[in-house]
C-alpha positions as CSV (number, residue, x, y, z in Angstrom):
1,M,-12.5,26.0,-14.1
2,P,-12.1,28.7,-11.4
3,T,-10.9,26.4,-8.6
4,T,-8.7,23.4,-9.1
5,V,-7.1,20.7,-6.9
6,V,-3.9,19.2,-8.2
7,R,-2.0,16.2,-6.7
8,A,1.6,15.2,-7.6
9,E,4.6,13.5,-6.2
10,D,6.3,16.8,-5.3
11,S,5.4,20.5,-5.1
12,A,7.3,21.3,-8.3
13,Q,5.2,19.0,-10.4
14,A,2.0,20.2,-8.8
15,M,2.9,23.9,-9.5
16,D,3.6,23.1,-13.1
17,E,0.2,21.5,-13.4
18,I,-1.5,24.5,-11.8
19,V,0.2,26.9,-14.2
20,A,-0.8,24.7,-17.1
21,R,-4.4,24.7,-16.0
22,L,-5.0,28.1,-14.5
23,G,-2.1,30.2,-15.8
24,P,0.7,32.0,-14.0
25,D,-1.8,34.4,-12.2
26,A,-3.5,31.6,-10.3
27,L,-4.0,32.1,-6.6
28,I,-2.8,29.3,-4.3
29,L,-5.4,28.6,-1.6
30,S,-3.7,25.7,0.3
31,T,-0.9,23.2,0.1
32,V,-1.0,20.0,2.0
33,K,0.7,16.6,1.9
34,R,-1.5,13.5,2.0
35,N,-0.5,9.9,1.6
36,G,2.9,10.9,0.3
37,M,1.4,13.2,-2.4
38,V,1.5,17.0,-2.5
39,E,-2.0,18.5,-2.9
40,I,-2.3,22.1,-4.0
41,T,-5.7,24.0,-4.2
42,A,-5.7,27.0,-6.5
43,T,-8.2,29.4,-8.1
44,T,-8.6,32.2,-10.6
45,D,-11.5,33.9,-8.9
46,P,-10.6,37.1,-7.0
47,V,-11.1,36.8,-3.2
48,P,-13.2,39.7,-1.8
49,P,-11.9,41.4,1.3
50,K,-13.3,39.7,4.4
51,E,-14.3,42.9,6.3
52,A,-15.5,45.0,3.3
53,V,-19.2,44.6,4.1
54,A,-18.7,45.2,7.8
55,I,-16.8,48.4,7.2
56,A,-19.4,49.7,4.8
57,T,-22.3,49.1,7.3
58,Q,-20.6,50.7,10.2
59,P,-22.0,54.2,11.0
60,A,-19.6,57.1,10.6
61,P,-18.3,58.3,14.0
62,E,-19.7,61.6,15.3
63,A,-17.4,64.6,15.0
64,P,-16.2,65.9,18.4
65,A,-18.1,68.9,19.7
66,A,-15.0,71.1,19.9
67,V,-11.3,70.4,19.5
68,P,-9.1,73.1,21.0
69,S,-6.4,74.4,18.8
70,T,-2.7,73.8,19.5
71,A,-2.3,77.3,20.9
72,E,-5.0,76.7,23.5
73,I,-3.4,73.5,24.9
74,V,-1.6,74.3,28.2
75,P,1.3,72.0,28.9
76,M,1.4,70.1,32.2
77,P,3.9,71.3,34.7
78,Q,7.1,69.2,34.6
79,V,8.7,67.9,37.8
80,E,12.3,68.8,37.8
81,Q,14.5,65.8,38.5
82,P,17.1,66.2,41.2
83,K,20.6,66.6,40.0
84,S,22.2,65.1,43.1
85,P,21.9,61.4,44.0
86,V,19.0,60.4,46.1
87,S,19.7,60.7,49.8
88,T,19.6,57.5,51.8
89,A,18.7,59.3,55.1
90,S,15.2,58.0,54.9
91,G,16.4,54.5,55.3
92,A,16.0,53.3,51.7
93,E,19.2,52.0,50.2
94,A,20.3,53.4,46.9
95,P,20.7,50.9,44.1
96,K,24.3,49.5,43.8
97,A,26.0,49.4,40.4
98,G,27.2,46.1,39.2
99,F,30.9,45.1,39.2
100,A,31.1,45.3,35.4
101,K,29.6,48.8,35.3
102,L,31.9,50.0,38.1
103,F,35.0,48.6,36.4
104,K,34.0,50.1,33.0
105,S,33.4,53.5,34.6
106,R,36.8,53.4,36.3
107,M,38.8,52.3,33.2
108,N,36.8,54.5,30.8
109,P,35.7,57.7,32.7
110,V,33.4,60.3,31.2
111,P,35.5,63.3,29.9
112,G,35.4,66.1,32.4
113,E,35.1,63.9,35.4
114,T,38.6,62.6,35.4
115,A,39.6,65.1,38.1
116,K,37.1,63.5,40.5
117,V,38.6,60.1,40.3
118,V,41.0,59.4,43.2
119,A,43.5,56.6,42.9
120,T,42.7,53.9,45.4
121,P,45.7,53.1,47.7
122,A,47.0,49.6,47.6
123,P,45.9,47.6,50.7
124,N,48.7,47.0,53.1
125,A,49.0,44.7,56.1
126,D,48.8,46.2,59.6
127,T,52.5,46.7,60.0
128,D,52.1,48.0,63.6
129,G,50.2,44.8,64.6
130,V,52.9,42.6,62.9
131,A,55.6,44.4,64.7
132,A,53.9,43.9,68.1
133,L,53.4,40.2,67.3
134,M,57.0,39.8,66.4
135,R,58.2,41.3,69.7
136,R,56.3,38.5,71.5
137,T,57.5,35.8,69.2
138,Q,60.3,33.5,70.5
139,I,63.0,32.3,68.1
140,A,65.2,29.4,68.9
141,P,68.2,29.7,66.5
142,A,68.7,26.7,64.3
143,A,72.5,26.8,64.9
144,T,71.9,26.4,68.6
145,V,69.4,23.6,68.1
146,L,71.8,21.7,65.8
147,R,74.4,21.6,68.5
148,A,72.4,18.7,70.0
149,R,73.5,15.2,69.2
150,R,69.9,13.9,68.9
151,L,66.8,15.6,67.4
152,V,63.5,13.9,68.1
153,L,60.8,14.9,65.7
154,V,57.3,14.6,67.2
155,G,53.8,15.7,66.0
156,R,50.6,14.4,64.6
157,V,50.2,12.1,61.6
158,G,50.8,13.9,58.3
159,A,52.5,16.9,59.8
160,G,55.6,16.3,57.6
161,K,58.1,14.9,60.1
162,S,59.7,12.4,57.6
163,L,60.4,15.0,55.0
164,L,61.6,17.5,57.6
165,S,64.0,14.9,59.0
166,L,65.4,14.3,55.5
167,Q,65.9,18.0,55.0
168,I,67.8,18.3,58.2
169,A,69.8,15.2,57.4
170,A,70.7,16.4,53.9
171,A,71.9,19.8,55.1
172,Q,74.0,18.4,58.0
173,A,75.5,15.6,55.9
174,Q,76.5,18.2,53.3
175,A,78.1,20.1,56.2
176,G,80.3,17.0,57.0
177,R,78.4,15.6,60.0
178,D,77.9,11.9,60.4
179,V,74.1,11.6,60.4
180,Q,71.9,8.6,61.4
181,V,68.1,8.4,61.0
182,S,65.7,6.2,63.1
183,F,62.0,5.6,63.0
184,V,60.0,4.8,66.1
185,G,56.6,3.3,65.4
186,A,54.5,0.2,65.4
187,S,54.3,0.0,61.6
188,H,57.3,-0.4,59.4
189,A,55.1,0.7,56.4
190,D,55.0,4.2,57.9
191,G,58.8,4.4,57.8
192,A,59.2,2.9,54.3
193,Y,59.4,6.4,52.7
194,L,61.9,7.5,55.2
195,M,64.1,4.5,54.6
196,S,64.1,4.8,50.8
197,K,65.0,8.4,50.9
198,S,67.7,8.1,53.6
199,R,69.5,5.5,51.5
200,L,69.6,8.0,48.6
201,L,71.2,10.6,51.0
202,G,73.8,8.0,52.2
203,C,72.5,8.2,55.8
204,P,71.9,4.8,57.6
205,M,68.4,4.3,58.8
206,D,66.8,1.8,61.1
207,F,63.6,1.0,62.9
208,A,64.1,1.5,66.6
209,N,62.3,0.9,69.9
210,A,61.1,3.7,72.0
211,D,63.3,2.5,74.9
212,M,66.3,3.5,72.8
213,L,65.5,7.1,73.5
214,K,66.2,6.6,77.2
215,K,69.9,6.6,76.5
216,S,72.0,9.4,75.0
217,P,73.3,8.9,71.5
218,T,76.9,7.6,71.2
219,D,77.4,6.2,67.7
220,C,77.1,9.3,65.5
221,D,77.5,13.1,65.4
222,L,73.7,13.6,64.8
223,H,70.9,11.2,65.5
224,I,67.6,12.2,64.0
225,V,64.6,10.2,65.3
226,V,61.1,10.4,63.8
227,V,58.4,9.3,66.2
228,S,55.2,8.1,64.6
229,G,52.1,10.2,65.4
230,R,49.9,7.1,65.7
231,S,51.0,6.3,69.2
232,A,52.3,8.3,72.2
233,L,55.7,7.8,73.8
234,P,55.7,6.1,77.2
235,E,55.9,8.4,80.2
236,D,59.2,6.9,81.4
237,V,60.8,7.5,78.0
238,I,59.6,11.1,78.0
239,D,61.0,11.5,81.6
240,A,64.4,10.1,80.5
241,M,64.6,12.4,77.5
242,A,63.8,15.4,79.6
243,T,67.0,14.9,81.5
244,Q,69.3,14.5,78.5
245,E,71.1,17.8,77.7
246,D,72.1,16.6,74.2
247,T,68.6,15.8,73.1
248,V,66.1,18.4,71.6
249,A,62.5,17.7,70.7
250,V,61.2,19.3,67.5
251,L,57.4,19.7,67.4
252,T,56.3,19.6,63.8
253,L,53.2,21.7,63.1
254,P,51.6,22.3,59.7
255,L,50.4,25.8,58.8
256,G,46.7,26.5,59.4
257,M,46.3,24.6,62.6
258,R,43.7,26.0,64.9
259,R,44.8,27.7,68.1
260,K,43.2,24.9,70.2
261,A,45.1,22.2,68.3
262,V,48.4,24.0,68.8
263,L,47.8,24.4,72.5
264,T,46.9,20.7,72.7
265,S,50.1,19.6,70.9
266,A,52.2,21.9,73.1
267,S,50.7,20.5,76.3
268,Q,51.4,16.9,75.1
269,W,55.1,17.5,74.7
270,R,55.6,20.3,77.3
271,A,57.9,18.1,79.4
272,L,60.5,18.0,76.6
273,D,60.5,21.8,76.1
274,P,60.3,21.5,72.3
275,V,61.2,23.9,69.6
276,V,58.8,24.2,66.6
277,A,59.2,23.6,62.8
278,L,56.3,24.9,60.7
279,T,55.6,22.9,57.5
280,T,54.0,24.5,54.5
281,N,52.4,22.9,51.4
282,P,52.7,24.5,48.0
283,G,50.5,27.5,47.7
284,E,50.3,28.1,51.5
285,E,51.5,31.4,53.0
286,L,52.5,32.2,56.5
287,D,49.6,33.9,58.4
288,P,49.7,36.0,61.6
289,D,47.4,33.4,63.2
290,D,50.1,30.7,62.8
291,I,52.5,32.8,64.8
292,T,49.9,33.9,67.3
293,G,49.2,30.2,68.1
294,L,52.9,29.7,68.9
295,V,53.0,32.8,71.0
296,D,50.0,31.8,73.1
297,A,51.5,28.3,73.6
298,G,54.9,29.7,74.5
299,L,56.7,27.7,71.8
300,P,59.9,29.0,70.1
301,L,60.1,28.7,66.3
302,T,63.3,27.2,64.7
303,W,62.5,26.2,61.1
304,I,60.0,26.7,58.3
305,S,59.9,23.7,56.0
306,A,58.5,23.8,52.5
307,M,57.0,20.4,51.7
308,K,58.2,20.4,48.1
309,S,61.7,18.9,48.1
310,V,64.5,17.5,50.3
311,V,67.2,20.0,49.3
312,G,66.9,23.7,49.5
313,A,63.4,23.7,51.2
314,L,64.4,24.2,54.8
315,T,64.7,27.8,56.2
316,A,65.9,28.8,59.6
317,A,63.5,31.1,61.4
318,D,64.5,34.7,61.1
319,R,62.6,37.5,62.8
320,D,63.0,40.0,59.9
321,Q,62.1,37.5,57.2
322,I,59.0,36.4,59.1
323,S,58.0,40.1,59.7
324,A,58.4,40.8,56.0
325,A,56.3,37.7,55.0
326,L,53.5,38.8,57.4
327,S,53.7,42.4,56.2
328,Q,54.0,41.7,52.5
329,T,52.0,43.9,50.2
330,L,50.7,43.4,46.7
331,P,53.2,42.5,43.9
332,A,54.8,45.5,42.2
333,G,52.9,44.8,39.0
334,I,49.6,45.1,40.8
335,Q,50.6,48.1,42.8
336,S,51.5,49.9,39.6
337,L,47.9,49.6,38.5
338,Y,46.7,51.4,41.7
339,A,49.2,54.2,41.1
340,Q,48.1,54.9,37.5
341,K,45.5,57.6,36.8
342,P,42.6,57.1,34.4
343,S,42.9,59.2,31.2
344,S,40.1,61.1,29.7
345,S,40.3,59.1,26.5
346,G,39.8,55.8,28.3
347,G,42.2,53.3,29.9
348,V,45.0,54.4,32.2
349,E,48.0,56.7,31.8
């Protein structure tokens, strides 16, 4: 019985049967599963090599006529590789190293090459350009503006007029002034936020008609009026406001406005000779373009308002502080990394 086929429920039973029939030296030819049964084919006959006959019938290869000895082999001339980097004068760009490779080589330099590494200076703003810009910037002191008995806040929708009015009201009420707040607009829903917050500050608030602005305030020390950006004031109201010495218009502009938009807003309220309050959202920083837009429009800056809270978020414009904000450098922790020199053992010293 040289070749046997065994079927069982599993491979263990089939192998036991193969060993019982052919012995432990049996050669397994195939193992398949058919109809849920394991079928193993095994044999005890030795299997001859498949290519034994073909190898025996192949003619022996002819010996080479002459093989030169090792001493007679002349080595091919080697082209010396240039030690310096390939020049890009021919127009071909040299391959650029990846960021990870450059960072690794900077932080873990090869010993002996540390002296070649030069610390990169920290990037600084163009202080000369900032100084020239600040010389052209007009500042309307907040103390002078607050001498007026009425502040009229104007600007586009979403500029931050309501929160700015609350910031001014909170600061002046704390200083002891009698403050009243009014909202001028077609929709009372737009002034709902202003009304709820004004009550918390203890400042009376009402919804007024634009014609109210034709007369100077008489009922309080400071009257803050927020004009909705959804509709423009009538020309006769603007003309009447322009003649009032105790009324100041505050044009509210958010950071990041394009120069054209700033010029358009300035032309709309030019008759009132407004001052400007810049409003900033969390994460925004003052940019030279913001100041350049005011300079080109001929608008004086009075306040910088952070749109984060009512109390402690209004800053009077100060030339030195603005210059410092525009000329700010990297934080000290980042600058210290630029000042450190790489060590030969890796890392920085």
